[in-house]
C-alpha positions in Angstrom: -181.8 -69.0 47.6 -178.2 -69.5 46.7 -176.0 -70.9 49.4 -173.5 -68.1 49.1 -176.2 -65.9 50.5 -176.1 -67.7 53.9 -174.9 -64.5 55.6 -178.5 -63.3 55.4 -179.6 -66.3 57.5 -178.9 -66.4 61.2 -177.5 -69.8 62.1 -176.0 -70.1 65.5 -173.8 -73.1 65.4 -172.5 -72.6 69.0 -174.3 -75.8 70.2 -173.6 -77.9 67.1 -171.2 -80.7 66.8 -170.0 -81.2 63.2 -167.8 -83.9 61.7 -165.8 -83.6 58.5 -164.6 -86.6 56.5 -161.8 -86.0 54.1 -159.9 -88.5 52.0 -156.1 -88.3 51.7 -156.5 -88.7 47.9 -156.0 -85.5 46.0 -154.5 -84.0 49.2 -153.7 -80.4 48.2 -157.1 -79.6 46.8 -158.8 -81.5 49.6 -157.0 -79.5 52.3 -158.2 -76.3 50.6 -161.7 -77.6 50.8 -161.2 -78.4 54.4 -159.8 -75.0 55.3 -162.7 -73.2 53.6 -165.2 -75.5 55.2 -163.8 -75.0 58.7 -163.6 -71.2 58.2 -167.3 -71.1 57.3 -168.2 -73.2 60.4 -166.3 -71.0 62.7 -167.9 -67.9 61.1 -171.3 -69.4 62.1 -170.1 -69.8 65.7 -169.4 -73.6 65.6 -166.8 -74.0 68.4 -163.4 -75.4 67.2 -163.6 -78.2 69.8 -167.0 -79.2 68.3 -165.5 -79.8 64.9 -163.9 -83.2 64.3 -162.0 -84.2 61.2 -161.7 -87.8 60.2 -159.3 -88.7 57.4 -159.9 -91.7 55.1 -158.0 -93.2 52.2 -160.3 -92.2 49.3 -163.9 -91.3 48.4 -165.1 -94.9 48.6 -164.3 -95.0 52.3 -166.4 -91.9 53.2 -169.8 -93.7 53.7 -168.4 -96.2 56.1 -166.5 -93.5 58.0 -169.8 -91.4 58.3 -171.7 -94.3 59.7 -169.0 -95.0 62.3 -168.8 -91.4 63.3 -172.5 -91.2 63.8 -172.5 -94.4 65.9 -169.6 -93.2 68.1 -169.7 -89.4 68.2 -173.4 -88.5 67.5 -172.7 -85.3 65.5 -175.5 -83.0 64.5 -174.2 -83.1 60.9 -171.3 -84.5 58.8 -169.6 -82.8 55.9 -168.2 -85.2 53.3 -165.4 -83.6 51.4 -163.1 -84.9 48.7 -161.9 -84.7 45.1 -162.5 -87.2 42.4 -161.0 -86.4 39.0 -162.1 -88.2 35.9 -159.5 -90.5 34.3 -159.4 -92.5 31.2 -161.4 -95.4 32.6 -164.8 -96.2 34.0 -163.5 -96.0 37.5 -164.5 -92.4 37.9 -168.2 -93.2 37.4 -168.1 -96.1 39.8 -166.4 -94.2 42.5 -168.7 -91.1 42.2 -171.9 -93.1 42.0 -171.0 -95.5 44.8 -169.8 -92.8 47.1 -172.9 -90.6 46.5 -175.3 -93.5 47.0 -173.4 -94.7 50.2 -173.6 -91.2 51.7 -177.3 -90.9 50.9 -178.0 -94.3 52.4 -176.2 -93.5 55.6 -177.9 -90.2 56.2 -181.4 -91.6 55.4 -180.8 -94.6 57.7 -179.4 -92.6 60.6 -181.3 -89.3 60.4 -178.1 -87.4 60.5 -177.5 -85.0 57.6 -174.5 -85.4 55.5 -173.5 -82.6 53.2 -172.0 -83.8 49.9 -168.9 -81.7 49.3 -167.1 -84.3 47.2 -165.9 -82.6 44.0 -166.4 -84.7 40.9 -164.4 -83.0 38.1 -163.2 -83.6 34.6 -159.7 -82.3 35.4 -157.5 -80.8 38.1 -158.1 -77.3 37.0 -161.8 -77.6 37.5 -161.2 -79.1 41.0 -158.9 -76.2 41.9 -161.5 -73.6 40.7 -164.2 -75.4 42.7 -162.1 -75.7 45.9 -160.6 -72.1 45.9 -161.9 -69.5 48.3 -161.7 -67.0 45.4 -163.4 -69.4 43.1 -166.6 -71.5 43.6 -165.6 -72.2 47.2 -167.3 -75.6 47.5 -165.9 -76.2 51.0 -167.8 -73.1 52.2 -170.9 -74.3 50.4 -170.7 -77.8 51.9 -170.5 -76.2 55.4 -173.5 -74.0 54.7 -175.5 -76.9 53.5 -174.8 -78.8 56.7 -175.7 -75.9 58.8 -179.0 -75.4 57.0 -179.8 -79.2 57.4 -179.2 -79.1 61.1 -182.2 -76.7 61.4 -184.4 -79.6 60.3 -183.4 -81.7 63.3 -182.6 -78.9 65.8 -185.0 -76.0 65.0 
């Protein structure tokens, strides 16, 4: 099943508490991811007051933020958003691998699903296409993944 077919699945998010973590880095594209993500959550009846957004400096700060959000706010799921664009150095690989592994470790240790909506792109144009509501809409897909995962812990 493709995630963009979620409209065929009935997920009532009215009782779910969802946190979104978004870095300030690559702000414009990140904000588009956030808007599309929130729109999808609202479309699936998640109440606006049950959506919290936490901003962090960059992608490397996401895993720590997720762990702290889980400890303090006890959400049903977290959506990690962000944009990492390849540069001319090895930094891209270090950031993406470390962020991914950190997020995976937090969700496995806590039992709270974390949807990985961090774009890892070769250039800004790829990132824009993936973030756009008229493109691949990865913000929407990250929200859908989180909603699907909540069904594992709240059937």
